[in-house]
N, CA and C atoms as a LAMMPS dump frame, in Angstrom:
ITEM: TIMESTEP
0
ITEM: NUMBER OF ATOMS
621
ITEM: BOX BOUNDS ff ff ff
-5.0000000000000000e+02 5.0000000000000000e+02
-5.0000000000000000e+02 5.0000000000000000e+02
-5.0000000000000000e+02 5.0000000000000000e+02
ITEM: ATOMS id mol type element x y z
1 1 1 N 228.268 -433.965 -170.963
2 1 2 C 227.528 -434.913 -171.694
3 1 3 C 226.355 -435.438 -170.82
4 2 1 N 226.502 -435.388 -169.555
5 2 2 C 225.351 -435.767 -168.609
6 2 3 C 224.111 -434.864 -168.798
7 3 1 N 224.366 -433.586 -169.051
8 3 2 C 223.179 -432.707 -169.29
9 3 3 C 222.553 -433.17 -170.645
10 4 1 N 223.296 -433.564 -171.623
11 4 2 C 222.711 -433.936 -172.82
12 4 3 C 221.891 -435.253 -172.661
13 5 1 N 222.385 -436.104 -171.838
14 5 2 C 221.593 -437.377 -171.576
15 5 3 C 220.27 -437.088 -170.886
16 6 1 N 220.331 -436.13 -169.927
17 6 2 C 219.083 -435.728 -169.213
18 6 3 C 218.096 -435.143 -170.2
19 7 1 N 218.578 -434.452 -171.189
20 7 2 C 217.62 -433.809 -172.119
21 7 3 C 217.149 -434.742 -173.243
22 8 1 N 218.022 -435.748 -173.465
23 8 2 C 217.695 -436.737 -174.553
24 8 3 C 217.754 -438.2 -173.979
25 9 1 N 216.717 -438.477 -173.192
26 9 2 C 216.729 -439.75 -172.413
27 9 3 C 216.8 -441.023 -173.265
28 10 1 N 216.432 -440.904 -174.587
29 10 2 C 216.451 -442.126 -175.431
30 10 3 C 217.569 -442.059 -176.473
31 11 1 N 218.552 -441.159 -176.264
32 11 2 C 219.697 -441.074 -177.121
33 11 3 C 220.691 -442.114 -176.914
34 12 1 N 220.803 -443.083 -177.862
35 12 2 C 221.742 -444.139 -177.812
36 12 3 C 223.207 -443.539 -177.941
37 13 1 N 223.279 -442.585 -178.806
38 13 2 C 224.705 -442.021 -179.056
39 13 3 C 225.292 -441.451 -177.72
40 14 1 N 224.482 -440.611 -177.12
41 14 2 C 225.005 -439.952 -175.856
42 14 3 C 225.242 -440.963 -174.775
43 15 1 N 224.341 -441.904 -174.619
44 15 2 C 224.504 -442.818 -173.495
45 15 3 C 225.717 -443.785 -173.781
46 16 1 N 225.918 -444.221 -175.043
47 16 2 C 227.012 -445.139 -175.347
48 16 3 C 228.355 -444.343 -175.308
49 17 1 N 228.369 -443.097 -175.751
50 17 2 C 229.58 -442.334 -175.69
51 17 3 C 230.032 -442.101 -174.234
52 18 1 N 229.109 -441.75 -173.421
53 18 2 C 229.436 -441.442 -172.005
54 18 3 C 229.869 -442.832 -171.256
55 19 1 N 229.168 -443.947 -171.595
56 19 2 C 229.486 -445.165 -171.024
57 19 3 C 230.901 -445.585 -171.474
58 20 1 N 231.205 -445.421 -172.721
59 20 2 C 232.524 -445.763 -173.251
60 20 3 C 233.622 -444.936 -172.55
61 21 1 N 233.347 -443.644 -172.355
62 21 2 C 234.258 -442.777 -171.711
63 21 3 C 234.494 -443.24 -170.27
64 22 1 N 233.459 -443.606 -169.576
65 22 2 C 233.625 -444.035 -168.217
66 22 3 C 234.249 -445.378 -168.156
67 23 1 N 234.094 -446.245 -169.165
68 23 2 C 234.76 -447.5 -169.044
69 23 3 C 236.288 -447.296 -169.308
70 24 1 N 236.695 -446.37 -170.106
71 24 2 C 238.099 -446.135 -170.343
72 24 3 C 238.704 -445.631 -169.061
73 25 1 N 237.881 -445.063 -168.198
74 25 2 C 238.401 -444.565 -166.953
75 25 3 C 238.14 -445.567 -165.758
76 26 1 N 237.785 -446.737 -166.093
77 26 2 C 237.573 -447.859 -165.201
78 26 3 C 236.473 -447.549 -164.175
79 27 1 N 235.47 -446.723 -164.544
80 27 2 C 234.33 -446.473 -163.635
81 27 3 C 233.163 -447.365 -163.915
82 28 1 N 233.316 -448.587 -163.383
83 28 2 C 232.299 -449.67 -163.681
84 28 3 C 230.872 -449.306 -163.28
85 29 1 N 230.785 -448.708 -162.022
86 29 2 C 229.461 -448.418 -161.486
87 29 3 C 228.761 -447.34 -162.386
88 30 1 N 229.598 -446.366 -162.903
89 30 2 C 228.944 -445.312 -163.646
90 30 3 C 228.544 -445.869 -165.059
91 31 1 N 229.298 -446.797 -165.642
92 31 2 C 228.932 -447.436 -166.884
93 31 3 C 227.597 -448.18 -166.674
94 32 1 N 227.535 -448.939 -165.605
95 32 2 C 226.341 -449.741 -165.393
96 32 3 C 225.121 -448.793 -165.232
97 33 1 N 225.281 -447.803 -164.419
98 33 2 C 224.173 -446.777 -164.021
99 33 3 C 223.712 -446.129 -165.409
100 34 1 N 224.644 -445.771 -166.295
101 34 2 C 224.34 -445.089 -167.453
102 34 3 C 223.484 -445.97 -168.443
103 35 1 N 223.944 -447.162 -168.63
104 35 2 C 223.253 -448.075 -169.504
105 35 3 C 221.898 -448.563 -168.988
106 36 1 N 221.857 -448.832 -167.676
107 36 2 C 220.628 -449.195 -167.018
108 36 3 C 219.587 -448.161 -167.091
109 37 1 N 220.034 -446.86 -166.993
110 37 2 C 219.18 -445.713 -167.14
111 37 3 C 218.588 -445.679 -168.549
112 38 1 N 219.348 -445.959 -169.587
113 38 2 C 218.835 -446.04 -170.932
114 38 3 C 217.759 -447.127 -171.02
115 39 1 N 218.12 -448.272 -170.483
116 39 2 C 217.138 -449.376 -170.524
117 39 3 C 215.814 -449.063 -169.822
118 40 1 N 215.918 -448.356 -168.738
119 40 2 C 214.689 -447.963 -167.953
120 40 3 C 213.949 -446.953 -168.724
121 41 1 N 214.595 -446.023 -169.402
122 41 2 C 213.877 -444.983 -170.265
123 41 3 C 213.124 -445.708 -171.369
124 42 1 N 213.857 -446.692 -171.993
125 42 2 C 213.136 -447.437 -173.108
126 42 3 C 211.895 -448.213 -172.591
127 43 1 N 212.037 -448.769 -171.344
128 43 2 C 210.916 -449.488 -170.741
129 43 3 C 209.77 -448.636 -170.463
130 44 1 N 210.026 -447.356 -170.091
131 44 2 C 208.948 -446.404 -169.856
132 44 3 C 208.244 -445.987 -171.135
133 45 1 N 209.09 -445.949 -172.277
134 45 2 C 208.487 -445.651 -173.522
135 45 3 C 207.63 -446.818 -174.036
136 46 1 N 208.077 -448 -173.736
137 46 2 C 207.33 -449.231 -174.074
138 46 3 C 205.953 -449.234 -173.341
139 47 1 N 205.893 -448.886 -172.033
140 47 2 C 204.694 -448.82 -171.342
141 47 3 C 203.732 -447.726 -171.915
142 48 1 N 204.298 -446.598 -172.344
143 48 2 C 203.5 -445.596 -172.931
144 48 3 C 202.843 -446.052 -174.238
145 49 1 N 203.622 -446.806 -175.06
146 49 2 C 203.07 -447.393 -176.254
147 49 3 C 201.911 -448.337 -176.001
148 50 1 N 202.092 -449.144 -175.056
149 50 2 C 201.056 -450.115 -174.69
150 50 3 C 199.727 -449.401 -174.265
151 51 1 N 199.948 -448.403 -173.452
152 51 2 C 198.739 -447.618 -172.928
153 51 3 C 198.096 -446.884 -174.032
154 52 1 N 198.873 -446.394 -174.942
155 52 2 C 198.27 -445.594 -176.137
156 52 3 C 197.43 -446.565 -176.976
157 53 1 N 197.992 -447.727 -177.287
158 53 2 C 197.243 -448.682 -178.119
159 53 3 C 196.008 -449.099 -177.415
160 54 1 N 195.999 -449.341 -176.118
161 54 2 C 194.893 -449.786 -175.335
162 54 3 C 193.784 -448.648 -175.366
163 55 1 N 194.261 -447.404 -175.214
164 55 2 C 193.345 -446.274 -175.238
165 55 3 C 192.655 -446.06 -176.599
166 56 1 N 193.393 -446.298 -177.676
167 56 2 C 192.861 -446.186 -178.988
168 56 3 C 191.714 -447.199 -179.245
169 57 1 N 192.063 -448.398 -178.792
170 57 2 C 191.062 -449.524 -179.005
171 57 3 C 189.898 -449.318 -178.095
172 58 1 N 190.039 -448.75 -176.916
173 58 2 C 188.9 -448.498 -175.985
174 58 3 C 188.071 -447.491 -176.579
175 59 1 N 188.553 -446.478 -177.314
176 59 2 C 187.745 -445.457 -177.886
177 59 3 C 186.89 -446.129 -178.976
178 60 1 N 187.402 -446.977 -179.74
179 60 2 C 186.592 -447.735 -180.743
180 60 3 C 185.501 -448.588 -180.051
181 61 1 N 185.871 -449.234 -178.905
182 61 2 C 184.865 -449.998 -178.205
183 61 3 C 183.698 -449.15 -177.751
184 62 1 N 184.079 -447.867 -177.28
185 62 2 C 183.017 -446.933 -176.834
186 62 3 C 182.106 -446.594 -178.026
187 63 1 N 182.652 -446.44 -179.249
188 63 2 C 181.922 -446.166 -180.409
189 63 3 C 180.881 -447.317 -180.64
190 64 1 N 181.379 -448.53 -180.496
191 64 2 C 180.559 -449.7 -180.746
192 64 3 C 179.424 -449.795 -179.744
193 65 1 N 179.727 -449.445 -178.465
194 65 2 C 178.728 -449.372 -177.34
195 65 3 C 177.612 -448.319 -177.639
196 66 1 N 178.102 -447.165 -178.15
197 66 2 C 177.136 -446.183 -178.474
198 66 3 C 176.262 -446.595 -179.644
199 67 1 N 176.833 -447.315 -180.594
200 67 2 C 176.138 -447.761 -181.759
201 67 3 C 175.041 -448.816 -181.384
202 68 1 N 175.435 -449.619 -180.421
203 68 2 C 174.532 -450.745 -179.936
204 68 3 C 173.344 -450.102 -179.223
205 69 1 N 173.623 -449.087 -178.442
206 69 2 C 172.603 -448.395 -177.656
207 69 3 C 171.716 -447.464 -178.432
208 70 1 N 172.053 -447.113 -179.649
209 70 2 C 171.323 -446.17 -180.411
210 70 3 C 169.928 -446.838 -180.842
211 71 1 N 168.869 -446.076 -180.614
212 71 2 C 167.548 -446.625 -180.988
213 71 3 C 167.488 -447.028 -182.418
214 72 1 N 166.869 -448.16 -182.585
215 72 2 C 166.823 -448.716 -184.013
216 72 3 C 165.347 -448.884 -184.374
217 73 1 N 165.053 -448.527 -185.618
218 73 2 C 163.686 -448.646 -186.158
219 73 3 C 163.595 -449.962 -186.931
220 74 1 N 164.666 -450.745 -186.972
221 74 2 C 164.606 -452.082 -187.49
222 74 3 C 164.622 -452.107 -189.075
223 75 1 N 164.929 -450.976 -189.696
224 75 2 C 164.982 -450.99 -191.125
225 75 3 C 166.174 -451.611 -191.661
226 76 1 N 166.124 -452.358 -192.716
227 76 2 C 167.182 -453.125 -193.34
228 76 3 C 168.356 -452.229 -193.65
229 77 1 N 167.999 -451.04 -194.262
230 77 2 C 168.982 -450.086 -194.566
231 77 3 C 169.922 -449.654 -193.416
232 78 1 N 169.219 -449.464 -192.277
233 78 2 C 169.923 -449.081 -191.002
234 78 3 C 170.817 -450.178 -190.521
235 79 1 N 170.302 -451.451 -190.646
236 79 2 C 171.08 -452.541 -190.162
237 79 3 C 172.402 -452.681 -191.016
238 80 1 N 172.214 -452.479 -192.256
239 80 2 C 173.392 -452.62 -193.21
240 80 3 C 174.435 -451.503 -192.883
241 81 1 N 173.939 -450.341 -192.553
242 81 2 C 174.822 -449.242 -192.187
243 81 3 C 175.647 -449.619 -190.865
244 82 1 N 174.891 -450.182 -189.909
245 82 2 C 175.515 -450.625 -188.629
246 82 3 C 176.513 -451.677 -188.912
247 83 1 N 176.243 -452.58 -189.817
248 83 2 C 177.128 -453.679 -190.117
249 83 3 C 178.422 -453.124 -190.814
250 84 1 N 178.29 -452.117 -191.664
251 84 2 C 179.455 -451.514 -192.253
252 84 3 C 180.369 -450.809 -191.215
253 85 1 N 179.581 -450.091 -190.237
254 85 2 C 180.413 -449.42 -189.164
255 85 3 C 181.173 -450.42 -188.293
256 86 1 N 180.447 -451.524 -188.067
257 86 2 C 181.047 -452.588 -187.207
258 86 3 C 182.346 -453.166 -187.939
259 87 1 N 182.287 -453.437 -189.167
260 87 2 C 183.456 -453.936 -189.974
261 87 3 C 184.554 -452.84 -189.976
262 88 1 N 184.136 -451.566 -190.106
263 88 2 C 185.094 -450.521 -190.042
264 88 3 C 185.879 -450.479 -188.762
265 89 1 N 185.1 -450.691 -187.666
266 89 2 C 185.752 -450.6 -186.303
267 89 3 C 186.703 -451.83 -186.15
268 90 1 N 186.361 -452.9 -186.593
269 90 2 C 187.217 -454.116 -186.615
270 90 3 C 188.474 -453.929 -187.381
271 91 1 N 188.339 -453.336 -188.556
272 91 2 C 189.461 -453.091 -189.408
273 91 3 C 190.402 -452.101 -188.779
274 92 1 N 189.886 -451.066 -188.069
275 92 2 C 190.701 -450.056 -187.425
276 92 3 C 191.406 -450.656 -186.188
277 93 1 N 190.758 -451.63 -185.493
278 93 2 C 191.472 -452.223 -184.352
279 93 3 C 192.569 -453.128 -184.791
280 94 1 N 192.361 -453.786 -185.931
281 94 2 C 193.382 -454.692 -186.473
282 94 3 C 194.566 -453.902 -186.884
283 95 1 N 194.279 -452.717 -187.53
284 95 2 C 195.403 -451.767 -187.979
285 95 3 C 196.159 -451.272 -186.741
286 96 1 N 195.403 -450.912 -185.674
287 96 2 C 196.121 -450.463 -184.434
288 96 3 C 197.06 -451.612 -183.877
289 97 1 N 196.595 -452.835 -183.935
290 97 2 C 197.384 -453.979 -183.481
291 97 3 C 198.574 -454.122 -184.305
292 98 1 N 198.453 -454.087 -185.677
293 98 2 C 199.58 -454.24 -186.537
294 98 3 C 200.601 -453.121 -186.355
295 99 1 N 200.185 -451.902 -186.278
296 99 2 C 201.117 -450.808 -186.138
297 99 3 C 201.803 -450.834 -184.717
298 100 1 N 201.064 -451.227 -183.754
299 100 2 C 201.606 -451.358 -182.343
300 100 3 C 202.619 -452.472 -182.331
301 101 1 N 202.403 -453.607 -182.999
302 101 2 C 203.303 -454.677 -183.014
303 101 3 C 204.607 -454.285 -183.713
304 102 1 N 204.471 -453.569 -184.765
305 102 2 C 205.698 -453.06 -185.529
306 102 3 C 206.498 -452.128 -184.56
307 103 1 N 205.855 -451.298 -183.787
308 103 2 C 206.6 -450.375 -182.848
309 103 3 C 207.202 -451.183 -181.708
310 104 1 N 206.518 -452.185 -181.283
311 104 2 C 207.069 -453.009 -180.165
312 104 3 C 208.254 -453.838 -180.672
313 105 1 N 208.176 -454.29 -181.873
314 105 2 C 209.426 -454.968 -182.409
315 105 3 C 210.552 -454.072 -182.457
316 106 1 N 210.353 -452.835 -182.927
317 106 2 C 211.435 -451.866 -183.052
318 106 3 C 212.064 -451.48 -181.653
319 107 1 N 211.158 -451.259 -180.704
320 107 2 C 211.611 -450.807 -179.379
321 107 3 C 212.244 -452.005 -178.69
322 108 1 N 211.755 -453.219 -179.044
323 108 2 C 212.363 -454.493 -178.43
324 108 3 C 213.832 -454.506 -178.902
325 109 1 N 213.995 -454.264 -180.212
326 109 2 C 215.408 -454.317 -180.717
327 109 3 C 216.255 -453.273 -180.062
328 110 1 N 215.704 -452.092 -179.813
329 110 2 C 216.46 -450.96 -179.145
330 110 3 C 216.82 -451.401 -177.7
331 111 1 N 215.879 -451.93 -176.944
332 111 2 C 216.119 -452.328 -175.61
333 111 3 C 217.132 -453.456 -175.568
334 112 1 N 217.076 -454.416 -176.498
335 112 2 C 218.028 -455.477 -176.534
336 112 3 C 219.463 -455.024 -176.839
337 113 1 N 219.577 -454.049 -177.789
338 113 2 C 220.864 -453.47 -178.075
339 113 3 C 221.483 -452.877 -176.786
340 114 1 N 220.688 -452.219 -175.957
341 114 2 C 221.198 -451.618 -174.78
342 114 3 C 221.542 -452.686 -173.717
343 115 1 N 220.815 -453.749 -173.635
344 115 2 C 221.157 -454.868 -172.798
345 115 3 C 222.431 -455.527 -173.197
346 116 1 N 222.629 -455.713 -174.548
347 116 2 C 223.841 -456.33 -175.046
348 116 3 C 225.1 -455.469 -174.667
349 117 1 N 224.903 -454.161 -174.876
350 117 2 C 226.047 -453.243 -174.63
351 117 3 C 226.389 -453.292 -173.091
352 118 1 N 225.382 -453.403 -172.24
353 118 2 C 225.549 -453.545 -170.837
354 118 3 C 226.191 -454.907 -170.461
355 119 1 N 225.862 -455.889 -171.127
356 119 2 C 226.283 -457.222 -170.86
357 119 3 C 227.865 -457.276 -171.238
358 120 1 N 228.143 -456.743 -172.409
359 120 2 C 229.543 -456.803 -172.86
360 120 3 C 230.441 -455.937 -172.051
361 121 1 N 230.028 -454.705 -171.676
362 121 2 C 230.799 -453.836 -170.89
363 121 3 C 231.01 -454.387 -169.495
364 122 1 N 230.023 -455.133 -169.004
365 122 2 C 230.142 -455.719 -167.708
366 122 3 C 231.119 -456.882 -167.736
367 123 1 N 231.168 -457.636 -168.878
368 123 2 C 232.085 -458.744 -168.962
369 123 3 C 233.532 -458.136 -169.015
370 124 1 N 233.711 -457.074 -169.765
371 124 2 C 235.088 -456.51 -169.754
372 124 3 C 235.558 -455.958 -168.539
373 125 1 N 234.698 -455.391 -167.698
374 125 2 C 235.148 -454.713 -166.511
375 125 3 C 234.974 -455.553 -165.292
376 126 1 N 234.018 -456.481 -165.256
377 126 2 C 233.728 -457.256 -164.015
378 126 3 C 233.785 -458.706 -164.136
379 127 1 N 233.987 -459.201 -165.404
380 127 2 C 234.157 -460.659 -165.595
381 127 3 C 232.848 -461.288 -166.154
382 128 1 N 233.071 -462.638 -166.479
383 128 2 C 231.996 -463.369 -167.188
384 128 3 C 230.841 -463.631 -166.182
385 129 1 N 231.109 -463.872 -164.904
386 129 2 C 229.983 -464.16 -164.017
387 129 3 C 229.012 -462.948 -163.928
388 130 1 N 229.602 -461.79 -163.766
389 130 2 C 228.752 -460.569 -163.686
390 130 3 C 227.985 -460.443 -164.917
391 131 1 N 228.607 -460.711 -166.096
392 131 2 C 227.923 -460.58 -167.411
393 131 3 C 226.747 -461.601 -167.513
394 132 1 N 226.91 -462.719 -166.903
395 132 2 C 225.824 -463.704 -166.926
396 132 3 C 224.663 -463.227 -166.159
397 133 1 N 224.936 -462.516 -165.077
398 133 2 C 223.804 -461.969 -164.19
399 133 3 C 223.091 -460.984 -164.995
400 134 1 N 223.724 -460.165 -165.866
401 134 2 C 223.06 -459.19 -166.687
402 134 3 C 222.153 -459.975 -167.66
403 135 1 N 222.656 -460.929 -168.232
404 135 2 C 221.788 -461.752 -169.23
405 135 3 C 220.633 -462.33 -168.575
406 136 1 N 220.798 -462.88 -167.374
407 136 2 C 219.711 -463.454 -166.602
408 136 3 C 218.56 -462.453 -166.298
409 137 1 N 218.981 -461.209 -166.023
410 137 2 C 218.091 -460.108 -165.784
411 137 3 C 217.446 -459.631 -167.093
412 138 1 N 218.231 -459.595 -168.135
413 138 2 C 217.715 -459.17 -169.385
414 138 3 C 216.64 -459.998 -169.981
415 139 1 N 216.802 -461.293 -169.897
416 139 2 C 215.858 -462.244 -170.525
417 139 3 C 214.462 -462.286 -169.811
418 140 1 N 214.378 -461.678 -168.645
419 140 2 C 213.146 -461.631 -168.001
420 140 3 C 212.435 -460.305 -168.229
421 141 1 N 213.105 -459.447 -168.933
422 141 2 C 212.576 -458.054 -169.163
423 141 3 C 211.71 -457.958 -170.393
424 142 1 N 210.977 -456.795 -170.453
425 142 2 C 210.294 -456.515 -171.672
426 142 3 C 210.454 -455.025 -171.97
427 143 1 N 210.476 -454.653 -173.265
428 143 2 C 210.518 -455.424 -174.42
429 143 3 C 211.911 -456.053 -174.661
430 144 1 N 211.85 -457.161 -175.431
431 144 2 C 213.199 -457.861 -175.694
432 144 3 C 213.045 -458.552 -177.075
433 145 1 N 214.21 -458.798 -177.727
434 145 2 C 214.253 -459.578 -178.915
435 145 3 C 215.19 -460.803 -178.677
436 146 1 N 215.178 -461.662 -179.673
437 146 2 C 215.974 -462.932 -179.627
438 146 3 C 217.493 -462.667 -179.691
439 147 1 N 217.846 -461.442 -180.059
440 147 2 C 219.266 -461.195 -180.244
441 147 3 C 220.058 -461.242 -178.956
442 148 1 N 219.361 -461.084 -177.768
443 148 2 C 220.006 -461.163 -176.455
444 148 3 C 220.566 -462.593 -176.322
445 149 1 N 219.852 -463.637 -176.757
446 149 2 C 220.328 -464.942 -176.594
447 149 3 C 221.497 -465.27 -177.523
448 150 1 N 221.474 -464.751 -178.706
449 150 2 C 222.541 -464.837 -179.67
450 150 3 C 223.785 -464.25 -179.086
451 151 1 N 223.648 -462.97 -178.656
452 151 2 C 224.763 -462.238 -178.014
453 151 3 C 225.409 -462.964 -176.838
454 152 1 N 224.516 -463.503 -175.922
455 152 2 C 224.992 -464.236 -174.801
456 152 3 C 225.751 -465.462 -175.173
457 153 1 N 225.181 -466.227 -176.066
458 153 2 C 225.73 -467.489 -176.543
459 153 3 C 227.098 -467.289 -177.24
460 154 1 N 227.182 -466.199 -178.044
461 154 2 C 228.405 -465.959 -178.684
462 154 3 C 229.483 -465.369 -177.699
463 155 1 N 229.114 -464.738 -176.706
464 155 2 C 229.973 -464.235 -175.661
465 155 3 C 230.557 -465.473 -174.905
466 156 1 N 229.781 -466.403 -174.703
467 156 2 C 230.243 -467.616 -173.942
468 156 3 C 231.227 -468.369 -174.885
469 157 1 N 230.869 -468.414 -176.083
470 157 2 C 231.72 -469.218 -177.033
471 157 3 C 233.07 -468.538 -177.434
472 158 1 N 232.923 -467.272 -177.713
473 158 2 C 234.194 -466.55 -178.146
474 158 3 C 235.024 -466.012 -176.993
475 159 1 N 234.413 -465.499 -175.968
476 159 2 C 235.121 -464.859 -174.866
477 159 3 C 235.48 -465.855 -173.755
478 160 1 N 234.607 -466.774 -173.539
479 160 2 C 234.847 -467.744 -172.476
480 160 3 C 235.264 -469.156 -172.96
481 161 1 N 235.213 -469.352 -174.279
482 161 2 C 235.629 -470.609 -174.841
483 161 3 C 234.857 -471.761 -174.259
484 162 1 N 233.485 -471.604 -174.109
485 162 2 C 232.682 -472.636 -173.5
486 162 3 C 231.453 -472.891 -174.443
487 163 1 N 231.684 -473.879 -175.293
488 163 2 C 230.646 -474.236 -176.264
489 163 3 C 229.429 -474.849 -175.608
490 164 1 N 229.661 -475.589 -174.475
491 164 2 C 228.572 -476.238 -173.791
492 164 3 C 227.567 -475.218 -173.26
493 165 1 N 228.085 -474.14 -172.616
494 165 2 C 227.156 -473.113 -172.089
495 165 3 C 226.497 -472.305 -173.289
496 166 1 N 227.266 -472.109 -174.299
497 166 2 C 226.746 -471.391 -175.484
498 166 3 C 225.58 -472.141 -176.064
499 167 1 N 225.806 -473.471 -176.084
500 167 2 C 224.681 -474.354 -176.641
501 167 3 C 223.462 -474.31 -175.777
502 168 1 N 223.689 -474.281 -174.44
503 168 2 C 222.473 -474.241 -173.513
504 168 3 C 221.775 -472.892 -173.665
505 169 1 N 222.524 -471.806 -173.87
506 169 2 C 221.894 -470.546 -174.067
507 169 3 C 221.013 -470.583 -175.345
508 170 1 N 221.536 -471.098 -176.418
509 170 2 C 220.803 -471.167 -177.643
510 170 3 C 219.544 -472.03 -177.48
511 171 1 N 219.73 -473.128 -176.775
512 171 2 C 218.539 -474.1 -176.527
513 171 3 C 217.49 -473.301 -175.741
514 172 1 N 217.88 -472.568 -174.719
515 172 2 C 216.971 -471.796 -173.898
516 172 3 C 216.16 -470.814 -174.753
517 173 1 N 216.867 -470.075 -175.624
518 173 2 C 216.232 -469.108 -176.501
519 173 3 C 215.268 -469.781 -177.529
520 174 1 N 215.606 -470.996 -177.855
521 174 2 C 214.789 -471.614 -178.903
522 174 3 C 213.432 -471.944 -178.38
523 175 1 N 213.31 -472.071 -177.138
524 175 2 C 211.884 -472.399 -176.572
525 175 3 C 210.992 -471.155 -176.839
526 176 1 N 211.483 -469.992 -176.854
527 176 2 C 210.632 -468.791 -177.062
528 176 3 C 210.699 -468.313 -178.561
529 177 1 N 211.768 -468.564 -179.192
530 177 2 C 212.003 -467.984 -180.491
531 177 3 C 212.146 -468.995 -181.672
532 178 1 N 211.489 -470.213 -181.471
533 178 2 C 211.612 -471.213 -182.476
534 178 3 C 210.983 -470.805 -183.85
535 179 1 N 210.082 -469.769 -183.76
536 179 2 C 209.443 -469.269 -184.979
537 179 3 C 210.203 -468.132 -185.636
538 180 1 N 211.28 -467.725 -185.109
539 180 2 C 212.155 -466.707 -185.631
540 180 3 C 213.157 -467.324 -186.62
541 181 1 N 213.093 -467.204 -187.865
542 181 2 C 213.93 -467.761 -188.888
543 181 3 C 215.446 -467.381 -188.562
544 182 1 N 215.628 -466.108 -188.346
545 182 2 C 216.958 -465.579 -188.108
546 182 3 C 217.615 -466.358 -186.862
547 183 1 N 216.823 -466.555 -185.804
548 183 2 C 217.409 -467.181 -184.67
549 183 3 C 217.774 -468.591 -184.916
550 184 1 N 216.817 -469.331 -185.568
551 184 2 C 217.146 -470.747 -185.881
552 184 3 C 218.308 -470.89 -186.796
553 185 1 N 218.49 -470.031 -187.695
554 185 2 C 219.608 -470.131 -188.641
555 185 3 C 220.905 -469.808 -187.854
556 186 1 N 220.844 -468.835 -187.019
557 186 2 C 222.126 -468.576 -186.242
558 186 3 C 222.501 -469.694 -185.345
559 187 1 N 221.446 -470.37 -184.817
560 187 2 C 221.725 -471.53 -183.99
561 187 3 C 222.281 -472.697 -184.78
562 188 1 N 221.677 -472.947 -185.964
563 188 2 C 222.135 -473.992 -186.865
564 188 3 C 223.628 -473.693 -187.303
565 189 1 N 223.894 -472.518 -187.662
566 189 2 C 225.268 -472.147 -188.032
567 189 3 C 226.243 -472.406 -186.871
568 190 1 N 225.807 -472.119 -185.709
569 190 2 C 226.668 -472.353 -184.492
570 190 3 C 226.925 -473.927 -184.4
571 191 1 N 225.782 -474.647 -184.489
572 191 2 C 225.948 -476.106 -184.341
573 191 3 C 226.862 -476.736 -185.437
574 192 1 N 226.798 -476.162 -186.591
575 192 2 C 227.681 -476.595 -187.709
576 192 3 C 229.082 -476.262 -187.384
577 193 1 N 229.292 -475.141 -186.756
578 193 2 C 230.644 -474.602 -186.411
579 193 3 C 231.257 -475.53 -185.39
580 194 1 N 230.433 -476.022 -184.419
581 194 2 C 231.04 -476.887 -183.404
582 194 3 C 230.791 -478.376 -183.726
583 195 1 N 230.224 -478.623 -184.873
584 195 2 C 230.017 -480.016 -185.423
585 195 3 C 229.165 -480.829 -184.481
586 196 1 N 227.983 -480.266 -184.057
587 196 2 C 227.091 -480.937 -183.192
588 196 3 C 225.894 -481.44 -183.954
589 197 1 N 225.99 -482.59 -184.566
590 197 2 C 224.973 -483.133 -185.454
591 197 3 C 223.645 -483.466 -184.716
592 198 1 N 223.704 -484.134 -183.504
593 198 2 C 222.448 -484.451 -182.843
594 198 3 C 221.66 -483.325 -182.484
595 199 1 N 222.227 -482.186 -182.06
596 199 2 C 221.475 -480.894 -181.72
597 199 3 C 221.03 -480.292 -182.934
598 200 1 N 221.663 -480.426 -184.086
599 200 2 C 221.209 -479.898 -185.347
600 200 3 C 219.861 -480.489 -185.739
601 201 1 N 219.751 -481.865 -185.61
602 201 2 C 218.611 -482.561 -186.001
603 201 3 C 217.398 -482.139 -185.012
604 202 1 N 217.734 -482.052 -183.738
605 202 2 C 216.706 -481.613 -182.742
606 202 3 C 216.197 -480.172 -183.028
607 203 1 N 217.104 -479.277 -183.354
608 203 2 C 216.601 -477.856 -183.611
609 203 3 C 215.786 -477.748 -184.864
610 204 1 N 216.123 -478.605 -185.886
611 204 2 C 215.363 -478.565 -187.112
612 204 3 C 213.943 -479.056 -186.859
613 205 1 N 213.8 -480.038 -185.964
614 205 2 C 212.5 -480.591 -185.665
615 205 3 C 211.62 -479.521 -184.92
616 206 1 N 212.277 -478.818 -184.083
617 206 2 C 211.551 -477.756 -183.268
618 206 3 C 211.162 -476.597 -184.149
619 207 1 N 211.904 -476.346 -185.194
620 207 2 C 211.545 -475.094 -186.04
621 207 3 C 210.567 -475.55 -187.079
């Protein structure tokens, strides 16, 4: 299976299967190494996406520079053509940004899933304190989605029976993801579950 992982560095199936196998054999270090490798591979893919988007927009900027430096006879027709080209370039850059953001959202979800898998496996094998360290590391990484905060809060609530820490995790995530409807709803549902009315009112105001 290791050879398969080397050949398919972004395969969740192979990484998860191997990590599960190693967890069953109580090989905590191998589990951590396997999942961290997947996370690093996703991070490298994320950097490639950013560089590609930057390169594509740079090419458009070079077109604009060439257009500006092109000798002009000042004819109205020519100016209109230049204006059309300028609008076209702007539209192309906006499309690049839109497509890039969609890709970043997707790869952010992928990276977050890997972090969550690592956090849960670490809790099972090394305990809650070690899992918290994984969460602390994850929330500083990129790309990432709000689901890491939900997973951490639910881990604290269900596995550690600590609603106070779970609430703090949700509050921490709310600072960055108050515009994410799914996140706010999950937080509100949690507050309803623990019957925390003051925090419910506060989270509604923030959203």
